[in-house]
C-alpha positions as CSV (number, residue, x, y, z in Angstrom):
1,X,125.0,82.3,136.5
2,X,122.8,82.0,133.2
3,X,120.3,84.6,132.1
4,X,117.0,83.4,131.0
5,X,115.2,85.6,128.5
6,X,112.2,85.5,126.9
7,X,108.6,86.5,126.8
8,X,105.9,84.7,128.9
9,X,103.2,82.6,127.3
10,X,100.6,84.5,125.9
11,X,102.3,87.9,126.5
12,X,101.3,90.4,124.1
13,X,98.3,88.4,122.8
14,X,95.4,89.6,124.6
15,X,93.6,92.7,123.5
16,X,92.4,95.7,125.5
17,X,88.9,94.7,124.8
18,X,89.5,90.9,126.2
19,X,90.9,92.3,129.1
20,X,88.2,94.5,129.6
21,X,85.5,91.8,129.1
22,X,87.5,89.7,131.8
23,X,87.7,92.7,134.1
24,X,91.3,91.9,135.4
25,X,92.2,95.5,134.9
26,X,89.3,96.9,136.8
27,X,88.5,95.4,140.4
28,X,85.6,97.5,140.7
29,X,83.4,95.9,138.2
30,X,81.7,92.5,137.7
31,X,80.1,91.6,134.8
32,X,76.1,90.1,135.4
33,X,74.0,87.8,133.5
34,X,70.5,89.3,133.9
35,X,67.3,87.1,133.5
36,X,63.6,88.1,133.2
37,X,60.2,86.6,133.8
38,X,56.9,88.5,133.2
39,X,54.0,87.7,135.5
40,X,50.4,88.6,134.5
41,X,51.3,90.8,131.2
42,X,48.6,92.7,129.7
43,X,46.9,90.7,126.6
44,X,47.9,93.2,123.9
45,X,46.7,90.8,120.5
46,X,43.1,90.3,119.7
47,X,42.9,86.8,118.4
48,X,45.8,85.2,120.7
49,X,48.2,85.9,123.3
50,X,51.0,88.9,123.9
51,X,54.3,87.9,122.0
52,X,56.3,89.4,124.5
53,X,60.2,90.1,124.7
54,X,62.1,92.5,126.7
55,X,64.9,95.2,125.7
56,X,67.4,96.4,128.4
57,X,68.6,100.2,128.2
58,X,71.4,101.7,130.4
59,X,70.7,105.3,130.7
60,X,74.0,107.7,130.3
61,X,72.8,111.3,131.1
62,X,69.9,112.1,128.4
63,X,70.8,109.2,126.2
64,X,69.9,105.4,126.3
65,X,72.3,102.7,125.4
66,X,70.8,99.2,124.2
67,X,72.5,96.8,126.3
68,X,70.3,93.5,125.0
69,X,67.4,92.2,124.1
70,X,65.7,88.7,125.0
71,X,63.9,86.3,122.5
72,X,60.5,86.5,121.8
73,X,58.1,84.1,123.8
74,X,55.0,83.5,121.6
75,X,51.4,83.7,123.2
76,X,52.1,83.7,126.8
77,X,51.2,86.2,129.5
78,X,54.1,84.8,131.8
79,X,56.9,84.6,129.8
80,X,60.1,82.9,131.3
81,X,62.8,84.2,128.7
82,X,65.6,81.9,128.0
83,X,68.2,84.2,127.3
84,X,70.2,86.6,129.6
85,X,71.6,89.8,128.9
86,X,75.3,90.7,130.3
87,X,75.8,93.9,131.9
88,X,79.0,95.6,133.4
89,X,78.1,96.2,137.1
90,X,79.9,99.0,138.5
91,X,80.6,99.0,142.3
92,X,80.0,102.5,144.0
93,X,78.6,103.8,140.7
94,X,75.1,105.2,140.3
95,X,74.1,103.3,136.9
96,X,70.3,103.3,135.8
97,X,68.7,100.8,133.4
98,X,65.3,100.9,132.0
99,X,63.8,97.7,130.9
100,X,61.1,97.8,128.5
101,X,58.9,95.0,127.3
102,X,56.9,95.1,123.9
103,X,54.6,92.8,121.9
104,X,56.3,91.4,118.7
105,X,53.7,92.2,116.1
106,X,56.2,92.2,113.5
107,X,59.2,89.7,113.7
108,X,61.1,91.3,110.9
109,X,61.1,94.9,112.8
110,X,62.4,93.6,115.9
111,X,66.3,94.3,114.9
112,X,65.0,98.1,114.6
113,X,65.1,99.2,118.2
């Protein structure tokens, strides 16, 4: 009888981060892609309409962690954001999120949130 030894294809080639993203090691979480739409936003600009974008935060204790941000939709009080924000949804766990909608007045400062 012959003994076959070897390594499975791909064994050792996947990192813990990649495994976390695939959720193979934890059956109680699921990746969600959240999309957002604004309806009848207040007009915060004087000469045009609101340039809206969303920022999603996850609240953990007294801290908030930024989970993502949408693109800016120019001059629109009913924006439909194209970009999605990926979050990990944990079953049987209380998760709190905060969604903030901003008017982009200075496009160069958006990355500072």
